[in-house]
C-alpha positions, -999 to 999 in steps of 0.1 A, spaced: -110 -248 386 -121 -234 419 -151 -212 428 -139 -178 440 -174 -165 449 -210 -167 441 -229 -134 440 -266 -132 448 -291 -104 448 -284 -95 412 -306 -98 381 -288 -131 372 -268 -158 389 -231 -149 390 -203 -173 397 -166 -164 396 -141 -191 391 -103 -191 391 -86 -212 365 -54 -212 346 -44 -177 355 -78 -162 347 -110 -153 365 -139 -168 347 -171 -147 353 -202 -168 345 -236 -151 344 -267 -173 342 -303 -165 336 -328 -192 329 -314 -216 302 -288 -191 290 -253 -182 302 -225 -157 294 -189 -162 303 -162 -136 305 -125 -143 311 -101 -117 327 -65 -122 336 -57 -127 373 -27 -105 366 -49 -75 355 -74 -77 383 -73 -85 420 -100 -108 433 -118 -80 452 -119 -59 419 -142 -84 403 -171 -66 420 -161 -34 402 -164 -52 369 -199 -63 378 -213 -28 380 -249 -17 371 -241 -9 335 -223 -42 329 -252 -62 343 -278 -42 324 -259 -49 291 -258 -86 301 -296 -87 307 -301 -71 273 -279 -99 258 -299 -125 276 -331 -111 261 -315 -111 226 -304 -147 232 -339 -158 241 -353 -141 210 -327 -157 188 -335 -191 202 -372 -185 198 -368 -175 161 -346 -206 155 -371 -230 171 -404 -216 158 -414 -235 127 
């Protein structure tokens, strides 16, 4: 697995890997992470930035909030 790029200046840490014919897009915020896999045959490396548009990242941030709430509910006794 190789790191294709790391993107800064976004609302979460973004790392793009290349592995086994796929781009693995990993988003991290605090203790949570989301991973998306897309085929290297469907997207060029420079098209990854198009995937990571404002709407996509806003949805991801909403999911991070839901993940935090879910963990809080599960760990509150």
